[in-house]
C-alpha positions as CSV (number, residue, x, y, z in Angstrom):
1,M,-2.8,-9.4,7.5
2,V,0.0,-8.7,4.9
3,H,0.2,-12.4,4.3
4,R,-3.4,-12.5,3.9
5,L,-3.2,-9.8,1.3
6,L,-0.4,-11.4,-0.5
7,A,-2.4,-14.6,-0.6
8,H,-5.4,-12.8,-2.4
9,W,-2.9,-11.4,-4.8
10,R,-1.5,-14.6,-5.8
11,D,-5.1,-16.1,-6.1
12,A,-6.2,-13.4,-8.2
13,Q,-3.1,-13.6,-10.6
14,G,-4.8,-16.6,-12.4
15,E,-2.2,-17.6,-15.1
16,G,0.8,-15.5,-14.2
17,G,1.2,-11.7,-14.7
18,F,-0.3,-9.4,-12.4
19,P,-3.8,-9.1,-11.3
20,S,-6.0,-6.2,-12.2
21,L,-7.1,-3.5,-9.4
22,D,-10.8,-4.6,-10.0
23,A,-9.8,-8.4,-9.5
24,M,-8.3,-7.3,-6.3
25,L,-11.1,-5.1,-5.0
26,K,-13.7,-7.7,-5.7
27,R,-12.1,-10.3,-3.3
28,D,-13.5,-10.2,0.2
29,L,-10.6,-8.5,1.9
30,G,-12.7,-8.0,4.9
31,T,-10.7,-6.6,7.8
32,I,-7.8,-5.5,5.6
33,L,-9.8,-3.0,3.4
34,P,-9.5,0.0,6.1
35,S,-5.6,-0.6,6.0
36,I,-5.2,-0.5,2.0
37,F,-4.0,2.4,-0.2
38,V,-4.1,2.3,-4.0
39,L,-1.6,4.2,-6.1
40,E,-1.9,5.0,-9.8
41,V,1.0,4.7,-11.6
42,P,1.3,7.2,-14.6
43,A,2.1,6.0,-18.2
44,D,5.0,8.4,-18.3
45,A,6.7,7.0,-15.2
46,G,6.2,10.1,-13.1
47,E,5.3,10.3,-9.6
48,P,2.4,7.9,-8.6
49,A,-0.9,9.4,-7.2
50,F,-3.1,8.2,-4.7
51,E,-6.4,6.8,-6.1
52,R,-7.7,5.9,-2.5
53,V,-6.5,5.8,1.2
54,G,-8.1,3.7,3.9
55,K,-9.5,4.8,7.0
56,V,-6.7,3.7,9.1
57,F,-4.6,6.6,7.7
58,A,-7.3,9.3,8.3
59,G,-5.9,10.8,11.5
60,E,-2.5,11.1,9.9
61,V,-3.3,13.3,7.0
62,S,-5.3,16.3,6.8
63,G,-7.9,16.3,3.7
64,D,-8.2,13.7,1.1
65,L,-5.1,12.5,-0.7
66,A,-7.1,11.0,-3.7
67,G,-5.4,12.5,-6.8
68,R,-2.3,13.7,-4.9
69,P,1.0,12.2,-5.3
70,V,3.1,10.2,-2.9
71,S,5.3,13.3,-2.1
72,A,2.3,14.8,-0.4
73,V,2.2,12.3,2.4
74,P,3.3,13.8,5.7
75,E,6.5,12.7,7.1
76,G,6.6,10.4,10.3
77,T,3.4,8.8,9.5
78,L,2.4,5.1,8.8
79,L,1.3,6.1,5.4
80,E,5.1,7.5,4.6
81,Q,6.4,4.0,5.8
82,A,3.9,2.2,3.7
83,V,4.5,4.1,0.5
84,G,8.4,4.2,1.0
85,I,9.1,1.1,-1.0
86,Y,6.9,1.9,-4.2
87,G,9.8,2.5,-6.4
88,E,11.5,-0.6,-5.5
89,V,8.1,-2.6,-6.6
90,L,8.1,-0.6,-9.7
91,A,11.7,-1.6,-10.6
92,R,11.7,-5.2,-9.5
93,K,8.2,-5.9,-10.6
94,V,7.1,-8.3,-7.5
95,P,5.4,-7.8,-4.4
96,I,7.5,-6.4,-1.7
97,T,7.1,-6.3,2.2
98,R,8.8,-4.2,4.6
99,G,8.8,-4.1,8.5
100,G,10.4,-1.9,11.2
101,E,9.8,0.5,13.7
102,F,9.8,4.5,13.6
103,E,8.8,7.2,15.8
104,H,5.2,8.6,14.9
105,V,4.9,12.4,14.2
106,Q,2.1,12.0,16.8
107,G,4.4,10.4,19.5
108,G,5.3,7.0,20.3
109,T,7.4,4.3,18.7
110,V,5.5,2.3,16.2
111,L,6.2,-1.3,14.9
112,Y,4.9,-2.2,11.6
113,R,4.7,-4.5,8.5
114,S,3.5,-3.2,5.0
115,I,3.4,-4.5,1.5
116,I,2.9,-3.3,-2.0
117,L,1.5,-5.3,-4.8
118,P,1.8,-4.7,-8.5
119,L,-1.4,-4.6,-10.4
120,S,-2.3,-4.4,-14.1
121,E,-5.1,-3.5,-16.2
122,G,-3.3,-5.5,-19.2
123,Q,-0.3,-5.7,-21.6
124,G,1.8,-6.7,-18.4
125,T,2.3,-3.0,-17.4
126,I,2.1,-2.0,-13.8
127,D,-0.7,0.5,-13.8
128,F,-1.5,0.4,-9.9
129,L,-0.1,-0.4,-6.9
130,L,-2.1,-1.9,-3.7
131,G,-0.6,-1.4,-0.5
132,A,-1.4,-2.0,3.2
133,I,0.2,-1.8,6.7
134,N,-0.5,-3.1,10.0
135,S,1.0,-1.6,13.1
136,R,1.2,-1.4,16.8
137,T,2.6,1.0,19.4
138,K,6.0,-0.6,21.0
139,D,4.6,-0.7,24.3
140,E,1.4,-2.7,23.2
141,E,1.4,-6.3,23.9
142,A,2.2,-8.6,20.8
């Protein structure tokens, strides 16, 4: 899934630069869509806030995270693992993936792979970050 989302990002890139959020969301993301989140990056370089959060994360957070900062993400969750690299994406201005394992707050060891992709509404600034994660518990068959 991470590789498919990166392929969509590259296709939407066009002549270089970053694709827009609209260009990405108009693509046929199919089964990826429930596993995505979108962060809005403030112009003042402050902390990004959630613009949307996919259904995969619903059981991990109480209430709607839309409009809330990334620091509102509960510890020990998939979403925490997924957003943890946003600062590196902003600094390096490239898509970044991360994989690993962690102990989930609800129990069990989770193996995951995540990606965050920079998006721009123009002028080459990063205005949004599009992320996704896939996972399985360690005892599931690969």
